C-alpha positions as CSV (number, residue, x, y, z in Angstrom):
1,M,10.8,190.3,34.1
2,S,13.0,193.3,33.8
3,D,11.3,196.7,33.6
4,R,13.1,197.1,30.3
5,T,11.7,193.9,28.8
6,P,8.2,195.3,27.6
7,H,9.9,198.1,25.7
8,W,12.2,195.7,23.7
9,Q,9.5,193.1,23.2
10,N,7.4,195.8,21.6
11,V,10.2,197.1,19.5
12,Y,10.8,193.6,18.0
13,A,7.1,192.8,17.7
14,T,6.4,195.9,15.7
15,K,9.5,196.5,13.6
16,G,11.4,194.3,11.2
17,E,15.2,193.8,11.7
18,T,16.0,196.4,9.0
19,E,13.6,199.0,10.6
20,V,15.7,199.7,13.7
21,S,18.5,202.3,13.7
22,W,21.2,199.9,14.8
23,F,20.7,197.4,12.0
24,Q,23.9,196.4,10.2
25,E,23.9,194.2,7.0
26,S,27.5,193.2,7.8
27,P,28.8,193.7,11.4
28,A,32.4,194.1,10.1
29,I,34.0,195.8,13.0
30,S,32.5,193.5,15.6
31,L,33.6,190.5,13.6
32,G,37.1,191.8,13.1
33,M,37.6,192.5,16.8
34,I,36.3,189.1,17.8
35,R,38.7,187.5,15.3
36,A,41.5,189.6,16.9
37,A,40.4,188.5,20.4
38,S,40.4,184.8,19.5
39,S,41.1,182.9,16.3
40,N,40.2,179.6,18.1
41,H,36.9,178.5,16.6
42,D,36.1,176.6,19.8
43,A,36.3,179.8,21.8
44,A,33.2,180.5,24.0
45,I,31.7,183.7,22.7
46,I,28.7,185.6,24.0
47,D,26.9,188.4,22.2
48,V,25.1,190.4,25.0
49,G,22.1,192.3,23.7
50,G,22.5,190.5,20.4
51,G,18.8,190.7,19.6
52,A,18.2,190.3,15.9
53,S,21.8,191.2,15.0
54,R,23.5,189.4,12.1
55,L,26.7,188.9,14.1
56,V,25.8,185.3,15.0
57,D,25.2,184.6,11.3
58,A,28.7,186.0,10.5
59,L,30.4,184.1,13.4
60,L,28.8,180.8,12.3
61,Q,29.9,181.4,8.7
62,D,33.4,182.2,10.0
63,G,33.5,178.8,11.7
64,Y,33.0,179.6,15.3
65,R,31.1,176.8,17.1
66,N,30.6,177.8,20.7
67,L,28.2,180.7,20.5
68,T,25.7,182.3,23.0
69,V,23.3,185.1,22.3
70,L,21.6,186.9,25.2
71,D,18.8,189.5,24.9
72,L,15.9,190.9,26.9
73,S,13.6,190.2,24.0
74,A,12.4,186.7,23.2
75,N,10.9,188.2,20.0
76,A,14.3,189.4,18.8
77,L,15.9,186.0,19.5
78,D,13.0,184.2,17.8
79,A,13.5,186.4,14.7
80,T,17.2,185.5,14.6
81,K,16.5,181.7,15.0
82,Q,14.1,181.8,12.1
83,R,16.6,183.7,10.0
84,I,19.5,181.3,10.5
85,G,17.4,178.1,10.3
86,T,18.8,174.8,11.3
87,A,22.0,176.3,12.6
88,A,20.0,177.8,15.4
89,S,20.2,174.5,17.2
90,T,23.9,174.9,17.6
91,V,23.6,178.3,19.5
92,D,22.8,178.8,23.1
93,W,19.9,181.4,23.3
94,I,19.3,183.2,26.6
95,V,16.4,185.5,27.3
96,A,17.6,187.6,30.2
97,D,18.5,191.1,31.4
98,A,22.3,191.4,31.6
99,T,22.1,193.3,34.9
100,T,20.3,190.4,36.7
101,W,21.3,187.3,34.7
102,R,23.4,184.7,36.5
103,P,26.0,183.2,34.2
104,V,26.5,179.4,34.6
105,K,29.7,179.3,32.5
106,T,32.6,181.5,31.5
107,Y,33.3,183.0,28.1
108,D,36.5,183.7,26.2
109,V,35.0,186.7,24.5
110,W,32.2,189.0,25.7
111,H,30.7,191.2,22.9
112,D,28.2,194.0,23.4
113,R,27.2,196.4,20.6
114,A,24.7,199.0,21.7
115,A,23.3,197.4,24.9
116,F,25.6,198.9,27.7
117,H,24.9,202.4,26.6
118,F,21.2,202.1,27.6
119,L,22.4,201.7,31.2
120,T,22.1,205.3,32.4
121,D,21.8,204.4,36.1
122,P,25.2,203.8,37.8
123,H,23.7,201.0,39.8
124,N,22.6,199.1,36.7
125,R,26.0,199.6,35.1
126,A,27.6,198.2,38.3
127,A,25.3,195.2,38.2
128,Y,26.2,194.6,34.5
129,I,29.9,194.7,35.3
130,E,29.4,192.3,38.2
131,R,27.9,189.8,35.7
132,L,30.6,190.4,33.2
133,R,33.3,189.8,35.8
134,S,31.7,186.5,36.8
135,A,31.4,185.4,33.1
136,V,34.8,186.4,31.8
137,A,37.8,184.6,33.3
138,P,41.3,186.1,33.4
139,G,42.7,186.1,29.9
140,G,39.3,186.6,28.4
141,Q,38.4,189.6,26.3
142,V,35.6,192.1,26.4
143,I,34.4,194.1,23.4
144,I,31.9,196.9,24.2
145,A,30.5,199.3,21.5
146,T,28.5,202.3,22.5
147,F,27.5,205.7,21.1
148,A,30.7,207.8,21.2
149,P,30.8,211.1,23.1
150,D,29.6,212.9,20.0
151,G,27.0,210.3,19.2
152,P,23.2,210.6,19.8
153,E,21.8,211.2,23.2
154,K,18.9,208.9,22.7
155,C,18.2,205.6,20.9
156,S,14.8,203.9,20.4
157,G,13.2,206.7,22.4
158,L,15.4,206.0,25.4
159,P,18.2,208.1,26.9
160,V,21.7,206.6,26.6
161,Q,25.0,207.0,28.4
162,R,27.7,207.8,25.8
163,H,31.2,206.5,26.3
164,D,34.8,206.5,25.1
165,S,37.5,204.0,26.0
166,T,38.5,206.0,29.1
167,S,35.0,206.0,30.6
168,L,34.6,202.3,29.8
169,S,38.0,201.5,31.4
170,A,36.8,203.3,34.6
171,E,33.6,201.2,34.6
172,L,35.4,197.9,34.1
173,G,38.2,198.6,36.6
174,P,42.0,198.0,36.7
175,D,41.7,194.2,36.0
176,F,40.8,195.0,32.3
177,E,43.5,196.3,30.0
178,L,42.6,198.3,26.9
179,V,43.8,196.5,23.8
180,E,42.3,198.6,21.0
181,T,39.6,201.1,20.2
182,R,37.9,201.8,16.9
183,S,35.5,204.4,15.7
184,E,32.6,204.0,13.3
185,L,30.1,206.3,11.7
186,H,27.2,203.9,11.5
187,Q,24.6,204.6,8.8
188,T,21.1,203.9,9.8
189,P,18.6,202.3,7.4
190,W,17.2,205.8,6.8
191,H,20.7,207.2,6.0
192,S,21.4,209.3,9.0
193,T,24.8,208.7,10.8
194,Q,25.6,207.7,14.4
195,A,29.0,208.0,15.9
196,F,30.0,204.7,17.7
197,Q,33.2,203.7,19.5
198,Y,34.3,200.1,20.0
199,S,36.7,199.2,22.8
200,R,38.4,195.9,23.4
201,F,39.8,194.9,26.8
202,R,41.8,191.9,28.1
203,R,41.1,190.7,31.6
204,S,44.5,190.4,33.4
205,R,43.4,188.9,36.7
């Protein structure tokens, strides 16, 4: 078990999906960037740190058929399975820490909204990138959304490492070419705002 697991198990055991700051009724930017990354509905897509996010709902509704959701918290994934009902049987659910997980297949699109920015230790970020590189083949695309440089310094009581596209490019290395970046002022369920940045990369080799 990751040392981060108890924190996230507790979060999802004690709070409903609309009671966490990162809740989105409609994950419009993520969905738009995934569509831009691949219009092939058979593309293998993984949502890293997907938790109780409604992105998987939106992707299923959009017609994508080869979906994986990975999260530290079994409680979060169970909540999502219950929400989407029988469609849950078509999704691959993985309870794992993205810094220690061993991918057994490759993906066309790697998506992460608000997981990578919790990795404040450079060794954990390097471990995450190592897993990403083994899971995304050349030609695959990576979408990472984090708090922007002017975003909050903490989330869910934990410190975060804020990023922009330049710092993410440095983390990923020269094999990943920046395709686009988008900004978002995310409104939390209690009507405060958080500055996010989304960056999309294509793996060249």
